[in-house]
Legacy VTK file of the C-alpha trace (Angstrom):
# vtk DataFile Version 3.0
C-alpha trace
ASCII
DATASET POLYDATA
POINTS 440 float
-13.326 -42.132 -7.242
-11.778 -45.616 -7.121
-14.571 -47.922 -8.303
-13.369 -51.079 -6.608
-13.653 -49.435 -3.227
-16.956 -47.598 -3.636
-18.787 -47.635 -0.280
-22.153 -49.347 -0.068
-24.433 -49.333 2.962
-25.425 -52.899 2.159
-21.875 -54.267 1.934
-21.725 -55.467 5.534
-25.073 -57.187 5.174
-23.864 -59.042 2.110
-20.733 -60.190 3.907
-22.783 -61.528 6.841
-25.154 -63.288 4.460
-22.225 -64.899 2.675
-21.092 -66.467 5.953
-24.191 -68.695 6.118
-25.214 -68.931 2.460
-24.537 -72.040 0.411
-21.819 -72.086 -2.219
-24.488 -71.917 -4.911
-26.099 -68.864 -3.301
-22.880 -66.839 -3.436
-21.663 -68.112 -6.790
-21.689 -65.192 -9.267
-23.994 -65.403 -12.292
-22.305 -66.544 -15.461
-24.527 -64.524 -17.789
-24.580 -61.119 -16.070
-22.248 -58.174 -15.517
-21.929 -56.672 -12.040
-19.770 -53.641 -11.372
-17.903 -53.956 -14.701
-14.529 -52.226 -14.716
-11.600 -53.264 -16.908
-11.992 -54.183 -20.566
-9.679 -55.285 -23.357
-10.227 -56.173 -27.009
-8.770 -59.157 -28.834
-6.321 -58.234 -31.637
-8.846 -59.249 -34.329
-11.653 -57.111 -32.823
-13.665 -60.295 -32.356
-13.867 -60.729 -28.578
-14.262 -58.176 -25.792
-13.047 -59.286 -22.366
-14.566 -57.535 -19.353
-14.059 -57.914 -15.604
-16.859 -57.737 -13.044
-15.380 -56.411 -9.805
-17.989 -57.719 -7.300
-17.532 -54.452 -5.427
-20.393 -54.949 -2.969
-19.169 -58.488 -2.137
-22.533 -59.940 -3.067
-20.841 -63.022 -4.479
-17.810 -65.103 -3.583
-15.719 -63.859 -6.529
-15.419 -61.540 -9.470
-15.508 -62.737 -13.071
-14.061 -62.305 -16.524
-16.631 -62.542 -19.310
-16.058 -62.866 -23.055
-18.386 -60.899 -25.346
-18.856 -61.812 -29.009
-18.188 -58.514 -30.795
-19.377 -59.848 -34.156
-22.818 -60.406 -32.636
-22.788 -56.900 -31.147
-21.860 -55.458 -34.538
-24.627 -57.372 -36.290
-27.313 -56.217 -33.826
-26.115 -52.603 -33.938
-25.998 -52.569 -37.743
-29.518 -53.967 -38.043
-30.844 -51.381 -35.622
-29.078 -48.468 -37.331
-30.028 -49.419 -40.878
-33.618 -50.688 -40.488
-34.678 -50.044 -36.913
-34.747 -53.791 -36.218
-34.576 -54.623 -32.512
-33.103 -58.060 -31.854
-34.573 -60.627 -29.493
-33.573 -59.879 -25.908
-33.393 -56.147 -26.642
-35.834 -53.285 -26.108
-35.860 -49.580 -26.870
-34.121 -47.713 -24.059
-36.784 -45.574 -22.434
-34.200 -43.131 -21.095
-32.161 -42.625 -24.268
-33.695 -42.022 -27.695
-31.982 -43.977 -30.449
-30.560 -46.578 -28.068
-31.476 -50.213 -27.488
-30.923 -52.043 -24.227
-30.075 -55.741 -24.429
-29.669 -58.568 -21.953
-26.083 -59.744 -21.625
-26.832 -63.402 -22.281
-27.269 -62.865 -26.009
-23.715 -61.581 -26.390
-21.677 -63.517 -23.816
-19.778 -66.485 -25.214
-21.257 -69.513 -23.450
-18.698 -71.377 -21.364
-16.143 -68.685 -22.116
-15.896 -67.003 -18.706
-13.994 -67.685 -15.491
-14.127 -66.541 -11.859
-11.357 -64.497 -10.250
-10.735 -62.441 -7.109
-12.602 -59.279 -6.126
-11.938 -55.612 -6.888
-10.382 -55.758 -10.330
-9.852 -52.487 -12.174
-8.025 -53.428 -15.392
-6.870 -56.240 -17.623
-4.416 -56.606 -20.476
-4.299 -58.978 -23.452
-1.173 -60.757 -24.663
-1.241 -62.110 -28.207
0.320 -65.591 -28.208
-0.328 -66.200 -31.894
-2.653 -68.571 -33.695
-5.724 -66.960 -32.153
-4.610 -67.829 -28.632
-4.337 -65.106 -25.990
-3.319 -64.612 -22.383
-5.096 -62.184 -20.060
-3.127 -60.582 -17.232
-5.344 -59.105 -14.536
-4.350 -57.041 -11.467
-6.643 -58.238 -8.667
-6.767 -55.950 -5.673
-8.749 -58.294 -3.438
-6.125 -61.082 -3.291
-3.813 -59.219 -4.061
-2.423 -60.930 -7.144
-1.744 -60.708 -10.829
-4.012 -63.435 -12.180
-3.291 -64.931 -15.587
-5.879 -66.631 -17.752
-5.512 -68.445 -21.083
-7.879 -67.925 -24.040
-8.162 -70.843 -26.458
-9.127 -69.305 -29.780
-10.414 -72.560 -31.229
-12.513 -73.529 -28.212
-13.476 -69.884 -27.567
-13.040 -70.304 -23.839
-10.955 -69.013 -20.932
-9.172 -71.347 -18.529
-7.106 -70.869 -15.387
-6.678 -74.284 -13.799
-9.855 -74.444 -11.757
-11.619 -77.253 -13.606
-14.512 -77.284 -16.028
-17.474 -74.927 -16.151
-17.093 -71.304 -15.037
-14.038 -72.210 -13.017
-12.426 -70.276 -10.180
-8.784 -69.599 -11.041
-6.462 -71.742 -8.947
-3.429 -70.672 -6.944
-1.008 -71.544 -9.726
-2.633 -68.852 -11.878
-2.309 -66.133 -9.234
1.102 -64.477 -9.057
1.552 -63.408 -5.456
5.267 -63.649 -4.648
8.408 -62.465 -6.382
9.882 -65.236 -8.550
7.579 -67.672 -6.743
10.203 -67.826 -4.001
8.980 -68.069 -0.400
12.089 -66.195 0.741
11.304 -63.168 -1.435
8.679 -60.430 -0.883
5.016 -60.793 -1.687
3.291 -58.754 -4.370
2.559 -55.292 -2.916
-1.020 -54.318 -2.129
-3.427 -52.626 -4.537
-2.254 -53.797 -7.996
-4.136 -51.337 -10.180
-3.268 -50.796 -13.859
-1.476 -53.037 -16.358
0.418 -52.631 -19.616
1.074 -55.748 -21.718
3.732 -55.978 -24.445
3.139 -59.068 -26.585
6.416 -58.593 -28.479
8.616 -58.380 -25.378
6.366 -60.909 -23.589
6.108 -58.861 -20.401
3.493 -57.032 -18.353
4.015 -54.004 -16.094
1.654 -53.450 -13.152
1.251 -50.323 -11.003
0.229 -50.264 -7.345
-2.248 -47.659 -6.160
-1.227 -47.528 -2.499
2.513 -47.234 -3.055
4.987 -45.958 -5.593
5.749 -49.523 -6.633
5.815 -50.996 -10.126
5.903 -54.765 -10.681
7.120 -56.687 -13.720
5.705 -59.972 -14.999
7.727 -62.183 -17.334
5.138 -63.843 -19.594
6.696 -66.133 -22.216
4.009 -67.161 -24.680
5.218 -70.774 -24.608
5.789 -70.843 -20.858
4.380 -69.906 -17.470
4.246 -66.297 -16.248
6.297 -65.318 -13.218
6.493 -62.183 -11.105
10.037 -61.231 -12.107
10.832 -57.898 -10.450
9.487 -54.912 -8.530
10.783 -51.383 -7.973
9.453 -49.306 -5.083
9.726 -45.668 -4.076
9.320 -44.256 -7.572
7.080 -41.426 -6.350
6.917 -39.185 -3.322
4.008 -38.803 -0.931
2.978 -39.918 2.521
1.608 -43.280 3.589
-0.748 -45.050 1.219
-1.245 -41.860 -0.790
2.084 -42.443 -2.553
0.572 -44.338 -5.444
1.453 -45.305 -8.999
-1.521 -45.178 -11.367
-1.501 -45.236 -15.173
1.046 -47.150 -17.239
1.607 -47.565 -20.980
4.401 -48.400 -23.399
5.387 -46.170 -26.290
5.456 -49.032 -28.820
5.507 -52.814 -28.360
9.079 -54.072 -28.399
10.722 -50.724 -29.272
13.165 -50.763 -26.374
10.389 -51.027 -23.809
10.023 -47.299 -23.165
7.274 -47.378 -20.548
5.613 -44.381 -18.896
4.312 -44.558 -15.302
2.057 -41.985 -13.660
1.419 -41.002 -10.049
-1.560 -39.694 -8.103
0.715 -37.675 -5.800
3.364 -36.153 -8.083
3.362 -34.072 -11.265
6.035 -36.354 -12.682
6.103 -39.065 -15.329
8.653 -41.764 -14.559
10.036 -43.693 -17.503
11.232 -47.270 -17.074
12.752 -49.798 -19.428
13.189 -53.557 -19.357
16.557 -55.296 -19.261
17.287 -59.000 -19.361
20.449 -60.913 -18.659
21.192 -63.832 -20.967
19.080 -66.768 -19.864
17.666 -64.860 -16.903
14.481 -63.090 -15.918
13.849 -59.516 -17.038
14.134 -56.626 -14.593
12.992 -53.024 -14.390
15.380 -50.123 -14.962
14.067 -46.672 -13.961
15.441 -44.100 -16.394
14.642 -40.446 -17.007
11.535 -38.543 -15.993
9.789 -35.294 -16.795
7.230 -33.032 -15.166
3.701 -32.233 -16.280
4.296 -28.499 -15.873
2.459 -27.143 -18.898
-0.864 -26.535 -17.127
-1.940 -25.743 -13.608
-0.980 -23.076 -11.109
1.133 -19.981 -11.645
4.305 -22.035 -11.969
2.663 -24.777 -14.015
1.888 -28.009 -12.218
-0.339 -31.044 -12.353
-1.048 -33.999 -10.112
-3.273 -37.038 -9.694
-2.653 -38.457 -13.154
-5.012 -41.335 -13.932
-4.337 -42.562 -17.437
-1.832 -42.543 -20.268
-2.230 -43.848 -23.824
-0.159 -43.605 -26.991
-1.188 -42.993 -30.568
-0.665 -45.660 -33.221
2.903 -44.629 -34.053
4.040 -44.048 -30.469
4.994 -40.459 -31.326
2.208 -38.896 -29.266
1.167 -39.551 -25.656
-2.193 -38.592 -24.159
-2.330 -38.102 -20.381
-5.333 -37.344 -18.198
-5.080 -35.529 -14.889
-7.537 -34.683 -12.140
-5.761 -31.661 -10.674
-6.391 -29.635 -12.717
-8.881 -31.610 -14.863
-7.053 -31.757 -18.181
-5.891 -33.883 -21.085
-2.307 -33.152 -22.079
-0.764 -34.270 -25.365
2.994 -34.786 -25.525
5.340 -35.184 -28.466
7.103 -38.475 -27.765
9.079 -38.831 -30.985
12.537 -40.267 -30.468
15.410 -37.808 -30.578
18.892 -38.405 -31.962
19.911 -40.319 -28.822
16.857 -42.559 -28.884
15.154 -40.765 -25.977
11.595 -39.404 -26.446
11.297 -35.615 -26.738
8.491 -35.402 -24.161
7.404 -31.916 -25.207
3.920 -30.587 -24.520
1.987 -30.136 -27.782
-1.446 -29.221 -26.529
-3.833 -29.367 -23.598
-7.552 -29.061 -23.069
-9.904 -28.877 -20.109
-11.891 -32.039 -19.421
-14.307 -33.302 -16.781
-13.613 -33.834 -13.097
-12.865 -37.355 -11.848
-11.592 -38.668 -15.196
-11.120 -42.434 -14.987
-9.367 -43.647 -18.122
-8.201 -42.682 -21.591
-8.100 -44.611 -24.854
-6.772 -43.575 -28.264
-8.626 -44.976 -31.270
-9.437 -44.214 -34.906
-12.885 -45.304 -36.003
-12.701 -43.500 -39.330
-12.532 -39.822 -38.335
-8.833 -39.903 -37.492
-7.069 -40.453 -34.207
-9.097 -39.323 -31.193
-8.660 -39.516 -27.440
-11.646 -40.854 -25.490
-11.912 -40.042 -21.783
-14.374 -41.541 -19.287
-15.796 -39.206 -16.646
-16.808 -41.251 -13.610
-18.496 -38.442 -11.685
-20.559 -36.885 -14.483
-21.399 -40.046 -16.427
-19.947 -38.658 -19.642
-17.529 -39.566 -22.405
-15.273 -36.772 -23.689
-13.937 -36.992 -27.229
-10.799 -34.914 -27.837
-9.505 -33.994 -31.286
-5.688 -33.737 -31.020
-5.204 -31.574 -34.087
-3.746 -28.126 -33.485
-3.705 -27.238 -29.808
-6.406 -29.954 -29.268
-10.078 -29.388 -28.473
-13.071 -31.236 -27.061
-14.999 -32.451 -30.102
-17.955 -34.094 -28.350
-19.374 -34.833 -24.910
-21.715 -37.821 -24.701
-23.775 -39.100 -21.790
-23.000 -42.815 -21.442
-24.428 -43.787 -18.046
-23.546 -43.738 -14.360
-19.957 -44.405 -13.369
-18.211 -44.897 -16.726
-14.785 -46.425 -16.165
-13.114 -48.774 -18.668
-12.711 -48.341 -22.427
-12.067 -50.644 -25.371
-12.427 -50.135 -29.116
-13.101 -52.352 -32.109
-11.711 -49.940 -34.681
-12.413 -52.168 -37.686
-16.067 -52.323 -36.624
-16.225 -48.604 -35.677
-17.456 -49.370 -32.171
-16.338 -48.090 -28.770
-17.208 -49.889 -25.526
-17.539 -48.146 -22.142
-18.071 -50.061 -18.890
-20.652 -48.280 -16.720
-19.699 -49.405 -13.243
-22.800 -48.139 -11.446
-25.278 -49.541 -13.970
-23.912 -53.074 -14.431
-23.758 -52.567 -18.174
-21.595 -51.647 -21.156
-22.430 -48.687 -23.379
-21.680 -49.189 -27.091
-20.785 -45.943 -28.884
-20.954 -45.477 -32.656
-17.625 -44.324 -34.164
-18.785 -44.163 -37.781
-18.462 -40.497 -38.888
-20.988 -41.112 -41.679
-23.639 -42.332 -39.260
-26.499 -40.245 -37.845
-25.598 -41.687 -34.432
-21.926 -40.685 -34.594
-20.455 -40.482 -31.055
-23.773 -41.553 -29.526
-24.664 -44.626 -27.469
-26.516 -46.991 -29.819
-26.734 -50.022 -27.532
-26.320 -51.076 -23.923
-25.200 -54.584 -23.071
-26.919 -55.317 -19.766
-30.181 -53.971 -18.425
-29.302 -50.950 -16.313
-29.707 -51.451 -12.559
LINES 1 441
440 0 1 2 3 4 5 6 7 8 9 10 11 12 13 14 15 16 17 18 19 20 21 22 23 24 25 26 27 28 29 30 31 32 33 34 35 36 37 38 39 40 41 42 43 44 45 46 47 48 49 50 51 52 53 54 55 56 57 58 59 60 61 62 63 64 65 66 67 68 69 70 71 72 73 74 75 76 77 78 79 80 81 82 83 84 85 86 87 88 89 90 91 92 93 94 95 96 97 98 99 100 101 102 103 104 105 106 107 108 109 110 111 112 113 114 115 116 117 118 119 120 121 122 123 124 125 126 127 128 129 130 131 132 133 134 135 136 137 138 139 140 141 142 143 144 145 146 147 148 149 150 151 152 153 154 155 156 157 158 159 160 161 162 163 164 165 166 167 168 169 170 171 172 173 174 175 176 177 178 179 180 181 182 183 184 185 186 187 188 189 190 191 192 193 194 195 196 197 198 199 200 201 202 203 204 205 206 207 208 209 210 211 212 213 214 215 216 217 218 219 220 221 222 223 224 225 226 227 228 229 230 231 232 233 234 235 236 237 238 239 240 241 242 243 244 245 246 247 248 249 250 251 252 253 254 255 256 257 258 259 260 261 262 263 264 265 266 267 268 269 270 271 272 273 274 275 276 277 278 279 280 281 282 283 284 285 286 287 288 289 290 291 292 293 294 295 296 297 298 299 300 301 302 303 304 305 306 307 308 309 310 311 312 313 314 315 316 317 318 319 320 321 322 323 324 325 326 327 328 329 330 331 332 333 334 335 336 337 338 339 340 341 342 343 344 345 346 347 348 349 350 351 352 353 354 355 356 357 358 359 360 361 362 363 364 365 366 367 368 369 370 371 372 373 374 375 376 377 378 379 380 381 382 383 384 385 386 387 388 389 390 391 392 393 394 395 396 397 398 399 400 401 402 403 404 405 406 407 408 409 410 411 412 413 414 415 416 417 418 419 420 421 422 423 424 425 426 427 428 429 430 431 432 433 434 435 436 437 438 439
C-alpha cells in the first residue's frame, strides 16, 4: 500500500467541490492532522515534525506541523504515574491504558506551514544553534520542498508570508541546478536521507529507478544538484527506488538505496569537485539473497535504517515479509562487509523501519500498514520478534525521542499519532499510552 495514493470514493466529489469553494473553505486546518505520513524528530528530542498528506484532496494543500514533545512527555508522565488525564484528553474507549488527546494542545502555535499534496517522508538537517532545515519529497508537485525552522521563534517558514504560509516557488526544487535547459525533477519523489555533516539530501523516486541529490549548504540555498537514473531493472513505472539511508553522517557518504522491483541494494557515494556542486557516484551493490525462494531471493524492499554506529543495517522487505540484518562494518579497503547476520519473519505490507534505543538496547521498529501493528525486533543473536503492538489503522511513519523514551507512529487512516512507551521499567512498555488526534 502506498498511502499517498489510497483510493477514496469521495475523492472526485472533493475535487469538484474545491472548484467552486472559497479559498477559506479549502484551506487546511492549522490545528489538525489529516492523513499523517512522514515524521522526523529534532536533534534535541524537543520538536516532532509531521506531514499531513491531504490524500483525499479535501483541502488545497498538505501541511507540516510542529509538535511540542516536552508537552507530550509531561502529559504521558502524569498519566502513567498518577492516572491524571490532561485537559483536552479523554480515556480511549477502544484501548485500555491509553488516552486520546486533541492535537491543538500539542501543536506549536504559528509553527506550521502548507506544502503540496501526497507527501510520504521528510528529513531534518541540523544547521546549528537550534536552527533546522526540513527537506520534504512532495509527490503532488512534484518537488523537493525545503522549509526553515527558527529555533528561537519556534516556527517554520518557506517564503509564503506570515501565518500558516503556503511555501513559495523558490522553496520548491523542481529542476536540475535551477536551469531551464536541464531536466525537471522526476515524478514520485518518495523517501529522503539527510546528512547534516555533508550538507546533502538524497531522494528516491517510486516510479523510476532514479535517485536525486540535493546540495543543502547550511548557510546557503538548497539546489537540486544531480540525478542518476536506471539504477534498477523493471518495466514501466514499476521500476522504482524506495528506501534510502546513509551508513554514518559524513563518513564517506556510503548510502544504501533499495528497490521495489529488484533484490539488490545499490550503494552510492557523493563526490564534489573543488568549488562545484556535489554529484552522485554509483558504486558496488549486493543482493538480498539470504531469505526467500529455493535459491534465496527478496524483492519489494521498503525501508532501510542503520544502528547508532553504522555497523549494522536493518532492511524490511515485502516479498517475502522479512526484516534482514546486515553486518556493515568497514573492511580493510573501507568497503562495508554487507554480510547477512540474521533475519526474521514480519508482517505483510511493512511500511517503514526505525532503529532506536529507549533503554532496553537497540531495537528495530517496523510499521505494518495492513494489519495496524508495530513489530519490535530484537537484533541479538539471529534476531527475533520481541513484541507486536496494535497501534491503529494504517501505521506508516516513525520517529523516536530516545532521551524521553517515546516512540511516535503516524496512523494514516485515523488522522492521529500513536505514542508508544519505550521505558522497559514501565508497566506500559511497548504499549500505546497516548494518541495525538481524535481518531476518525
